[in-house]
Backbone atoms as SQL, in Angstrom:
CREATE TABLE atoms (id INTEGER PRIMARY KEY, chain TEXT, resi INTEGER, resn TEXT, atom TEXT, x REAL, y REAL, z REAL);
INSERT INTO atoms VALUES
  (1, 'A', 1, 'MET', 'N', -8.218, 7.105, -24.887),
  (2, 'A', 1, 'MET', 'CA', -6.948, 6.017, -23.486),
  (3, 'A', 1, 'MET', 'C', -6.330, 5.116, -24.168),
  (4, 'A', 2, 'ILE', 'N', -4.414, 4.807, -23.703),
  (5, 'A', 2, 'ILE', 'CA', -4.146, 4.044, -24.191),
  (6, 'A', 2, 'ILE', 'C', -4.196, 1.768, -24.276),
  (7, 'A', 3, 'ARG', 'N', -3.954, 1.453, -25.260),
  (8, 'A', 3, 'ARG', 'CA', -4.162, 0.272, -24.827),
  (9, 'A', 3, 'ARG', 'C', -2.922, -0.383, -23.504),
  (10, 'A', 4, 'VAL', 'N', -3.001, -0.711, -23.133),
  (11, 'A', 4, 'VAL', 'CA', -2.015, -2.183, -22.028),
  (12, 'A', 4, 'VAL', 'C', -2.172, -2.517, -21.462),
  (13, 'A', 5, 'GLN', 'N', -1.133, -4.150, -22.090),
  (14, 'A', 5, 'GLN', 'CA', -1.271, -5.491, -21.777),
  (15, 'A', 5, 'GLN', 'C', -0.654, -5.281, -20.032),
  (16, 'A', 6, 'ILE', 'N', -1.539, -6.298, -19.608),
  (17, 'A', 6, 'ILE', 'CA', -0.807, -6.593, -18.361),
  (18, 'A', 6, 'ILE', 'C', -1.229, -7.746, -17.166),
  (19, 'A', 7, 'GLN', 'N', -0.260, -8.943, -17.533),
  (20, 'A', 7, 'GLN', 'CA', -0.779, -9.915, -16.420),
  (21, 'A', 7, 'GLN', 'C', -0.932, -9.584, -15.810),
  (22, 'A', 8, 'PHE', 'N', -1.913, -10.593, -15.656),
  (23, 'A', 8, 'PHE', 'CA', -2.626, -11.602, -13.817),
  (24, 'A', 8, 'PHE', 'C', -2.104, -13.248, -13.180),
  (25, 'A', 9, 'THR', 'N', -2.253, -13.415, -11.839),
  (26, 'A', 9, 'THR', 'CA', -2.418, -14.776, -11.936),
  (27, 'A', 9, 'THR', 'C', -3.623, -15.123, -11.795),
  (28, 'A', 10, 'GLU', 'N', -4.407, -15.898, -12.403),
  (29, 'A', 10, 'GLU', 'CA', -5.487, -16.661, -12.270),
  (30, 'A', 10, 'GLU', 'C', -6.845, -16.679, -11.763),
  (31, 'A', 11, 'ASP', 'N', -5.868, -16.863, -9.883),
  (32, 'A', 11, 'ASP', 'CA', -6.237, -16.194, -9.007),
  (33, 'A', 11, 'ASP', 'C', -6.936, -14.935, -8.923),
  (34, 'A', 12, 'GLN', 'N', -6.461, -13.917, -9.706),
  (35, 'A', 12, 'GLN', 'CA', -6.049, -12.358, -9.351),
  (36, 'A', 12, 'GLN', 'C', -7.245, -12.277, -9.824),
  (37, 'A', 13, 'LEU', 'N', -7.192, -12.997, -11.638),
  (38, 'A', 13, 'LEU', 'CA', -8.363, -12.875, -12.806),
  (39, 'A', 13, 'LEU', 'C', -9.760, -12.921, -12.411),
  (40, 'A', 14, 'GLN', 'N', -9.583, -13.621, -11.747),
  (41, 'A', 14, 'GLN', 'CA', -10.654, -13.915, -11.183),
  (42, 'A', 14, 'GLN', 'C', -11.360, -13.815, -10.216),
  (43, 'A', 15, 'SER', 'N', -11.004, -12.516, -9.619),
  (44, 'A', 15, 'SER', 'CA', -11.756, -12.085, -8.255),
  (45, 'A', 15, 'SER', 'C', -11.655, -11.241, -9.382),
  (46, 'A', 16, 'LEU', 'N', -10.982, -10.442, -9.587),
  (47, 'A', 16, 'LEU', 'CA', -10.803, -8.704, -10.685),
  (48, 'A', 16, 'LEU', 'C', -12.943, -9.431, -11.213),
  (49, 'A', 17, 'ARG', 'N', -13.010, -10.428, -12.350),
  (50, 'A', 17, 'ARG', 'CA', -14.597, -10.516, -12.705),
  (51, 'A', 17, 'ARG', 'C', -14.982, -10.664, -11.587),
  (52, 'A', 18, 'CYS', 'N', -14.982, -11.222, -10.691),
  (53, 'A', 18, 'CYS', 'CA', -15.852, -11.539, -9.732),
  (54, 'A', 18, 'CYS', 'C', -16.562, -10.628, -9.178),
  (55, 'A', 19, 'HIS', 'N', -15.409, -9.294, -8.411),
  (56, 'A', 19, 'HIS', 'CA', -15.706, -8.200, -8.301),
  (57, 'A', 19, 'HIS', 'C', -16.389, -7.006, -9.623),
  (58, 'A', 20, 'ALA', 'N', -15.863, -6.958, -10.804),
  (59, 'A', 20, 'ALA', 'CA', -16.492, -6.560, -12.030),
  (60, 'A', 20, 'ALA', 'C', -17.858, -6.260, -12.206),
  (61, 'A', 21, 'ALA', 'N', -18.202, -8.387, -11.757),
  (62, 'A', 21, 'ALA', 'CA', -19.557, -8.651, -12.465),
  (63, 'A', 21, 'ALA', 'C', -20.159, -7.527, -10.469),
  (64, 'A', 22, 'GLN', 'N', -20.263, -8.335, -9.460),
  (65, 'A', 22, 'GLN', 'CA', -20.719, -7.231, -8.940),
  (66, 'A', 22, 'GLN', 'C', -20.989, -6.537, -8.918),
  (67, 'A', 23, 'GLU', 'N', -19.930, -5.079, -9.550),
  (68, 'A', 23, 'GLU', 'CA', -20.239, -3.317, -9.532),
  (69, 'A', 23, 'GLU', 'C', -20.983, -3.589, -10.701),
  (70, 'A', 24, 'GLN', 'N', -20.917, -4.789, -12.124),
  (71, 'A', 24, 'GLN', 'CA', -21.639, -3.832, -13.115),
  (72, 'A', 24, 'GLN', 'C', -20.877, -3.619, -13.818),
  (73, 'A', 25, 'VAL', 'N', -19.281, -4.028, -13.800),
  (74, 'A', 25, 'VAL', 'CA', -18.599, -2.963, -14.777),
  (75, 'A', 25, 'VAL', 'C', -17.637, -4.040, -15.584),
  (76, 'A', 26, 'SER', 'N', -16.629, -3.464, -16.301),
  (77, 'A', 26, 'SER', 'CA', -15.805, -4.172, -17.079),
  (78, 'A', 26, 'SER', 'C', -14.505, -4.478, -16.309),
  (79, 'A', 27, 'VAL', 'N', -13.902, -5.515, -15.659),
  (80, 'A', 27, 'VAL', 'CA', -12.174, -5.402, -15.362),
  (81, 'A', 27, 'VAL', 'C', -11.711, -4.480, -15.625),
  (82, 'A', 28, 'SER', 'N', -11.548, -3.750, -17.569),
  (83, 'A', 28, 'SER', 'CA', -10.494, -2.617, -17.646),
  (84, 'A', 28, 'SER', 'C', -11.260, -1.046, -16.075),
  (85, 'A', 29, 'ALA', 'N', -12.487, -0.946, -16.663),
  (86, 'A', 29, 'ALA', 'CA', -13.310, 0.188, -15.506),
  (87, 'A', 29, 'ALA', 'C', -12.917, -0.370, -13.911),
  (88, 'A', 30, 'LEU', 'N', -11.983, -1.084, -13.852),
  (89, 'A', 30, 'LEU', 'CA', -12.833, -2.004, -12.434),
  (90, 'A', 30, 'LEU', 'C', -10.979, -1.284, -12.184),
  (91, 'A', 31, 'VAL', 'N', -10.518, -1.941, -12.473),
  (92, 'A', 31, 'VAL', 'CA', -8.933, -2.086, -12.617),
  (93, 'A', 31, 'VAL', 'C', -8.153, -0.184, -12.556),
  (94, 'A', 32, 'ARG', 'N', -9.000, 1.003, -13.908),
  (95, 'A', 32, 'ARG', 'CA', -8.774, 2.667, -13.196),
  (96, 'A', 32, 'ARG', 'C', -9.093, 2.726, -12.489),
  (97, 'A', 33, 'GLN', 'N', -10.751, 2.394, -12.032),
  (98, 'A', 33, 'GLN', 'CA', -11.119, 2.800, -10.564),
  (99, 'A', 33, 'GLN', 'C', -10.022, 2.539, -8.940),
  (100, 'A', 34, 'ALA', 'N', -9.254, 1.472, -9.173),
  (101, 'A', 34, 'ALA', 'CA', -8.098, 1.337, -8.356),
  (102, 'A', 34, 'ALA', 'C', -7.001, 1.828, -8.317),
  (103, 'A', 35, 'VAL', 'N', -6.613, 1.409, -9.888),
  (104, 'A', 35, 'VAL', 'CA', -5.825, 2.675, -9.981),
  (105, 'A', 35, 'VAL', 'C', -6.007, 3.970, -9.516),
  (106, 'A', 36, 'GLY', 'N', -6.781, 5.193, -9.921),
  (107, 'A', 36, 'GLY', 'CA', -7.388, 5.789, -9.508),
  (108, 'A', 36, 'GLY', 'C', -7.254, 5.768, -8.254),
  (109, 'A', 37, 'GLU', 'N', -7.597, 5.278, -7.089),
  (110, 'A', 37, 'GLU', 'CA', -7.704, 5.529, -6.230),
  (111, 'A', 37, 'GLU', 'C', -5.947, 5.735, -4.987),
  (112, 'A', 38, 'TRP', 'N', -5.291, 4.686, -5.531),
  (113, 'A', 38, 'TRP', 'CA', -3.732, 4.548, -5.866),
  (114, 'A', 38, 'TRP', 'C', -3.155, 5.714, -5.934),
  (115, 'A', 39, 'GLU', 'N', -3.472, 6.514, -6.795),
  (116, 'A', 39, 'GLU', 'CA', -3.208, 8.003, -7.219),
  (117, 'A', 39, 'GLU', 'C', -3.680, 8.789, -5.975),
  (118, 'A', 40, 'ARG', 'N', -5.082, 9.401, -5.609),
  (119, 'A', 40, 'ARG', 'CA', -5.254, 9.340, -4.341),
  (120, 'A', 40, 'ARG', 'C', -4.347, 9.415, -3.803),
  (121, 'A', 41, 'ASN', 'N', -4.310, 8.078, -2.929),
  (122, 'A', 41, 'ASN', 'CA', -4.150, 7.621, -2.206),
  (123, 'A', 41, 'ASN', 'C', -2.094, 8.042, -1.875),
  (124, 'A', 42, 'GLN', 'N', -2.037, 8.015, -3.211),
  (125, 'A', 42, 'GLN', 'CA', -0.307, 8.689, -3.037),
  (126, 'A', 42, 'GLN', 'C', 0.028, 9.920, -3.168),
  (127, 'A', 43, 'ALA', 'N', -0.546, 9.992, -3.493),
  (128, 'A', 43, 'ALA', 'CA', -0.315, 11.753, -3.575),
  (129, 'A', 43, 'ALA', 'C', -0.064, 12.748, -1.777),
  (130, 'A', 44, 'GLY', 'N', -0.203, 11.734, -0.880),
  (131, 'A', 44, 'GLY', 'CA', 0.868, 11.828, -0.199),
  (132, 'A', 44, 'GLY', 'C', 0.793, 12.848, 1.104),
  (133, 'A', 45, 'SER', 'N', 0.904, 14.134, 0.055),
  (134, 'A', 45, 'SER', 'CA', 1.643, 15.670, 1.160),
  (135, 'A', 45, 'SER', 'C', 0.474, 15.807, 1.381),
  (136, 'A', 46, 'GLY', 'N', -0.920, 15.617, 0.862),
  (137, 'A', 46, 'GLY', 'CA', -1.911, 15.748, 0.789),
  (138, 'A', 46, 'GLY', 'C', -2.396, 15.707, 2.932),
  (139, 'A', 47, 'ASP', 'N', -2.801, 17.264, 3.182),
  (140, 'A', 47, 'ASP', 'CA', -3.177, 17.135, 4.427),
  (141, 'A', 47, 'ASP', 'C', -3.497, 16.319, 5.508),
  (142, 'A', 48, 'GLU', 'N', -4.546, 16.071, 4.341),
  (143, 'A', 48, 'GLU', 'CA', -5.307, 13.953, 5.079),
  (144, 'A', 48, 'GLU', 'C', -4.443, 12.985, 4.624),
  (145, 'A', 49, 'ALA', 'N', -3.424, 13.044, 4.346),
  (146, 'A', 49, 'ALA', 'CA', -2.708, 11.886, 4.448),
  (147, 'A', 49, 'ALA', 'C', -1.298, 12.461, 5.401),
  (148, 'A', 50, 'LYS', 'N', -0.907, 13.601, 5.849),
  (149, 'A', 50, 'LYS', 'CA', -0.303, 13.671, 6.789),
  (150, 'A', 50, 'LYS', 'C', -1.034, 13.573, 7.864),
  (151, 'A', 51, 'ARG', 'N', -2.136, 14.104, 8.223),
  (152, 'A', 51, 'ARG', 'CA', -2.932, 13.616, 9.526),
  (153, 'A', 51, 'ARG', 'C', -3.619, 12.394, 10.072),
  (154, 'A', 52, 'ARG', 'N', -3.501, 11.336, 8.865),
  (155, 'A', 52, 'ARG', 'CA', -3.805, 9.959, 8.773),
  (156, 'A', 52, 'ARG', 'C', -2.043, 9.398, 9.196),
  (157, 'A', 53, 'ARG', 'N', -0.648, 9.768, 8.750),
  (158, 'A', 53, 'ARG', 'CA', 0.585, 8.925, 9.473),
  (159, 'A', 53, 'ARG', 'C', 1.096, 9.628, 10.973),
  (160, 'A', 54, 'ALA', 'N', 0.437, 11.037, 11.073),
  (161, 'A', 54, 'ALA', 'CA', 0.601, 11.716, 12.754),
  (162, 'A', 54, 'ALA', 'C', -0.437, 10.991, 13.503),
  (163, 'A', 55, 'ILE', 'N', -0.972, 10.847, 12.870),
  (164, 'A', 55, 'ILE', 'CA', -2.540, 9.676, 14.576),
  (165, 'A', 55, 'ILE', 'C', -1.607, 8.341, 14.409),
  (166, 'A', 56, 'MET', 'N', -0.760, 7.185, 12.887),
  (167, 'A', 56, 'MET', 'CA', -0.673, 6.428, 13.211),
  (168, 'A', 56, 'MET', 'C', 0.510, 6.259, 13.814),
  (169, 'A', 57, 'ALA', 'N', 1.250, 8.070, 14.381),
  (170, 'A', 57, 'ALA', 'CA', 2.400, 7.245, 14.613),
  (171, 'A', 57, 'ALA', 'C', 2.593, 7.479, 16.105),
  (172, 'A', 58, 'ALA', 'N', 1.840, 8.347, 16.690),
  (173, 'A', 58, 'ALA', 'CA', 0.575, 8.734, 18.241),
  (174, 'A', 58, 'ALA', 'C', 0.883, 7.311, 18.796),
  (175, 'A', 59, 'GLY', 'N', 2.001, 7.290, 20.272),
  (176, 'A', 59, 'GLY', 'CA', 2.080, 6.078, 21.369),
  (177, 'A', 59, 'GLY', 'C', 3.176, 6.062, 20.988),
  (178, 'A', 60, 'ARG', 'N', 3.869, 5.277, 18.904),
  (179, 'A', 60, 'ARG', 'CA', 4.980, 3.627, 18.896),
  (180, 'A', 60, 'ARG', 'C', 6.269, 3.957, 19.754),
  (181, 'A', 61, 'PHE', 'N', 5.949, 5.818, 20.097),
  (182, 'A', 61, 'PHE', 'CA', 6.957, 5.719, 20.672),
  (183, 'A', 61, 'PHE', 'C', 7.734, 6.027, 22.053),
  (184, 'A', 62, 'ALA', 'N', 8.711, 5.527, 22.784),
  (185, 'A', 62, 'ALA', 'CA', 8.081, 6.229, 23.844),
  (186, 'A', 62, 'ALA', 'C', 10.191, 6.920, 24.246),
  (187, 'A', 63, 'SER', 'N', 9.043, 7.985, 25.531),
  (188, 'A', 63, 'SER', 'CA', 10.416, 9.116, 25.743),
  (189, 'A', 63, 'SER', 'C', 11.550, 8.785, 26.607),
  (190, 'A', 64, 'GLY', 'N', 11.302, 7.283, 27.349),
  (191, 'A', 64, 'GLY', 'CA', 12.369, 7.420, 28.570),
  (192, 'A', 64, 'GLY', 'C', 11.355, 8.337, 29.958),
  (193, 'A', 65, 'THR', 'N', 10.769, 9.141, 29.869),
  (194, 'A', 65, 'THR', 'CA', 10.490, 10.184, 30.930),
  (195, 'A', 65, 'THR', 'C', 8.641, 9.581, 31.009),
  (196, 'A', 66, 'ARG', 'N', 8.292, 10.279, 32.401),
  (197, 'A', 66, 'ARG', 'CA', 7.517, 10.042, 33.470),
  (198, 'A', 66, 'ARG', 'C', 6.139, 11.057, 32.750),
  (199, 'A', 67, 'ASP', 'N', 6.907, 12.682, 32.448),
  (200, 'A', 67, 'ASP', 'CA', 5.972, 13.456, 32.594),
  (201, 'A', 67, 'ASP', 'C', 6.298, 14.420, 31.591),
  (202, 'A', 68, 'GLY', 'N', 6.447, 13.106, 30.171),
  (203, 'A', 68, 'GLY', 'CA', 6.240, 13.731, 28.949),
  (204, 'A', 68, 'GLY', 'C', 4.932, 14.678, 28.264),
  (205, 'A', 69, 'SER', 'N', 3.829, 14.394, 28.449),
  (206, 'A', 69, 'SER', 'CA', 3.136, 14.439, 28.314),
  (207, 'A', 69, 'SER', 'C', 2.893, 16.298, 29.300),
  (208, 'A', 70, 'ALA', 'N', 2.468, 16.307, 30.621),
  (209, 'A', 70, 'ALA', 'CA', 3.081, 17.253, 31.291),
  (210, 'A', 70, 'ALA', 'C', 4.132, 18.627, 31.394),
  (211, 'A', 71, 'ARG', 'N', 5.325, 18.070, 31.316),
  (212, 'A', 71, 'ARG', 'CA', 5.803, 18.564, 30.854),
  (213, 'A', 71, 'ARG', 'C', 6.905, 19.358, 29.242),
  (214, 'A', 72, 'HIS', 'N', 5.887, 18.325, 28.344),
  (215, 'A', 72, 'HIS', 'CA', 6.479, 18.849, 26.681),
  (216, 'A', 72, 'HIS', 'C', 6.920, 20.042, 25.774),
  (217, 'A', 73, 'ASP', 'N', 6.468, 21.278, 26.903),
  (218, 'A', 73, 'ASP', 'CA', 7.150, 22.409, 25.934),
  (219, 'A', 73, 'ASP', 'C', 8.469, 22.492, 26.900),
  (220, 'A', 74, 'ASP', 'N', 9.093, 22.187, 28.001),
  (221, 'A', 74, 'ASP', 'CA', 10.037, 22.760, 27.826),
  (222, 'A', 74, 'ASP', 'C', 11.273, 21.048, 28.236),
  (223, 'A', 75, 'TYR', 'N', 10.730, 19.949, 27.349),
  (224, 'A', 75, 'TYR', 'CA', 11.131, 19.202, 26.799),
  (225, 'A', 75, 'TYR', 'C', 11.871, 19.132, 25.041),
  (226, 'A', 76, 'LEU', 'N', 10.117, 20.069, 24.193),
  (227, 'A', 76, 'LEU', 'CA', 10.631, 20.638, 23.908),
  (228, 'A', 76, 'LEU', 'C', 12.273, 21.814, 23.110),
  (229, 'A', 77, 'ALA', 'N', 11.763, 22.876, 24.642),
  (230, 'A', 77, 'ALA', 'CA', 12.325, 23.991, 24.386),
  (231, 'A', 77, 'ALA', 'C', 14.657, 23.271, 24.457),
  (232, 'A', 78, 'GLU', 'N', 13.943, 22.320, 25.368),
  (233, 'A', 78, 'GLU', 'CA', 15.542, 21.699, 26.166),
  (234, 'A', 78, 'GLU', 'C', 16.246, 21.483, 24.068),
  (235, 'A', 79, 'SER', 'N', 15.664, 20.670, 23.532),
  (236, 'A', 79, 'SER', 'CA', 15.765, 19.882, 21.905),
  (237, 'A', 79, 'SER', 'C', 16.267, 21.290, 21.526),
  (238, 'A', 80, 'TYR', 'N', 16.305, 22.211, 21.978),
  (239, 'A', 80, 'TYR', 'CA', 16.703, 22.948, 20.532),
  (240, 'A', 80, 'TYR', 'C', 17.578, 24.344, 20.950),
  (241, 'A', 81, 'ARG', 'N', 17.966, 23.644, 22.161),
  (242, 'A', 81, 'ARG', 'CA', 18.962, 24.818, 22.782),
  (243, 'A', 81, 'ARG', 'C', 20.527, 23.333, 23.038),
  (244, 'A', 82, 'ALA', 'N', 20.076, 21.774, 22.187),
  (245, 'A', 82, 'ALA', 'CA', 21.084, 20.949, 22.296),
  (246, 'A', 82, 'ALA', 'C', 21.722, 21.228, 20.804);
């Protein structure tokens, strides 16, 4: 392993120490776990990440039509012709 120096605020370090004690691991191990989880989440190109982003986007936009769910194929075909 490579040693690095990281600076935390007093509150952050207190929180890390508390969580580390609860998990019965060192602060370093807790930080490594957090970085590992962050790396897995950043992999972003995986199917699960794509699925999560698609679900979050659902319902966020309005097409301005009232029949979008019934005529979605027609609207898609029209968009390709344009």
